[in-house]
C-alpha positions as CSV (number, residue, x, y, z in Angstrom):
1,M,262.1,-47.1,104.2
2,G,262.6,-49.1,107.4
3,S,266.3,-49.2,108.1
4,V,269.2,-47.3,106.4
5,N,272.8,-48.6,106.6
6,E,271.8,-50.7,109.7
7,P,274.9,-52.9,110.3
8,D,273.2,-55.2,113.0
9,E,270.9,-57.5,111.1
10,A,268.8,-58.1,114.3
11,R,267.8,-54.5,114.1
12,V,266.8,-54.3,110.6
13,V,263.3,-53.2,109.8
14,Y,262.3,-54.0,106.3
15,P,262.2,-52.6,103.6
16,M,266.0,-51.6,104.3
17,A,268.4,-49.7,102.3
18,E,272.2,-49.7,102.1
19,I,273.5,-46.6,100.7
20,T,277.2,-46.8,99.1
21,Y,279.1,-43.9,97.8
22,I,280.7,-45.2,94.8
23,A,282.8,-42.5,93.0
24,E,283.2,-38.6,92.5
25,S,284.4,-36.6,89.6
26,P,284.9,-32.9,89.4
27,D,283.2,-31.3,86.3
28,A,286.0,-30.9,83.9
29,S,284.4,-28.2,81.8
30,K,286.1,-24.6,82.2
31,I,283.1,-22.6,83.8
32,N,281.8,-25.5,86.1
33,N,285.4,-26.4,87.3
34,V,286.0,-22.8,88.4
35,Y,282.8,-22.9,90.5
36,G,283.6,-26.1,92.0
37,F,280.8,-28.5,90.5
38,A,281.2,-32.2,90.8
39,D,279.2,-35.4,90.1
40,A,279.0,-38.2,92.7
41,D,277.5,-41.7,92.0
42,F,275.6,-43.5,94.7
43,R,274.3,-47.1,94.9
44,I,271.3,-48.0,97.1
45,R,270.7,-51.7,97.7
46,I,267.3,-52.4,98.6
47,R,266.1,-55.5,100.5
48,S,262.4,-56.3,101.2
49,K,261.0,-59.2,103.4
50,L,258.1,-61.5,102.6
51,L,255.5,-62.0,105.3
52,T,254.5,-65.5,104.0
53,V,256.2,-68.3,102.4
54,E,255.7,-68.1,98.7
55,N,255.9,-70.8,96.0
56,S,258.5,-68.8,94.3
57,P,259.9,-66.2,96.9
58,V,262.5,-64.9,94.5
59,W,259.8,-63.7,92.1
60,A,257.2,-62.9,95.0
61,V,259.7,-60.2,96.5
62,D,259.8,-58.5,93.1
63,A,256.4,-56.8,93.7
64,E,257.7,-55.7,96.8
65,H,260.8,-54.1,95.4
66,D,258.9,-52.5,92.6
67,K,256.9,-50.5,95.2
68,V,260.0,-49.4,96.8
69,V,261.7,-48.3,93.6
70,A,258.5,-46.5,92.6
71,A,258.4,-44.6,95.9
72,M,262.1,-43.6,95.4
73,R,261.5,-42.3,91.8
74,K,258.6,-40.3,93.0
75,C,260.5,-38.9,95.9
76,F,263.3,-37.9,93.7
77,G,261.3,-36.6,90.7
78,I,262.1,-39.2,88.2
79,N,259.0,-37.9,86.3
80,N,260.8,-34.8,86.0
81,G,264.1,-36.1,85.4
82,A,265.7,-34.7,88.4
83,L,264.8,-32.8,91.4
84,A,266.7,-29.6,92.4
85,L,267.5,-29.4,96.2
86,S,268.6,-26.3,98.1
87,Y,272.1,-25.2,97.6
88,N,271.8,-26.5,93.9
89,P,272.5,-30.5,94.3
90,V,270.5,-32.4,91.6
91,I,269.7,-36.2,92.2
92,S,269.1,-38.1,89.1
93,Y,268.0,-41.6,88.7
94,S,270.5,-43.9,86.8
95,G,268.7,-47.3,86.6
96,W,268.7,-50.5,88.7
97,E,269.7,-54.2,88.7
98,K,268.4,-57.3,90.4
99,E,270.5,-59.3,92.8
100,V,269.3,-62.7,93.5
101,H,270.6,-65.2,96.3
102,P,269.2,-68.6,95.5
103,S,270.7,-70.2,98.7
104,G,269.5,-67.1,100.9
105,D,266.8,-66.6,103.3
106,I,263.2,-67.6,101.8
107,F,261.7,-64.4,103.4
108,V,264.6,-62.2,102.1
109,P,265.4,-63.8,98.9
110,G,267.3,-61.0,97.1
111,A,267.7,-57.3,96.6
112,V,267.3,-54.8,93.9
113,I,270.2,-52.2,93.4
114,T,269.4,-48.7,92.2
115,R,272.0,-46.3,90.9
116,W,271.9,-42.5,91.4
117,N,273.9,-39.5,90.3
118,V,274.1,-36.4,92.6
119,R,275.6,-33.1,90.7
120,Y,276.5,-30.5,93.5
121,Q,278.7,-27.6,94.1
122,Y,281.5,-28.4,96.6
123,A,283.2,-25.0,96.9
124,E,281.5,-21.4,96.9
125,A,282.5,-18.8,94.3
126,E,284.5,-16.2,95.9
């Protein structure tokens, strides 16, 4: 990934990601609630840049987005369903959707939005 959460468009390095924290919900089951487990949902909007002017830039950028999404799935263990990290967080892939801006920049014609779930423990057992 080139840039992550870069607010200044002039400093963006592509491919870039905008990570947004969407929602959190504590695990309501008796056992998991006692130990402070919760689920958080994140959205990662990915934008890639074309290096040449294509006949159909909206479709040409799809190949670039496919590469980035495949790399993210590999990094977070999509082939295994989830990746357990230290301190017990588990990151799981929840899907993607395409975002198209027909009136946008021909070199950055759209984005792909991936959805992720993180299950973690927010309080230590006493």
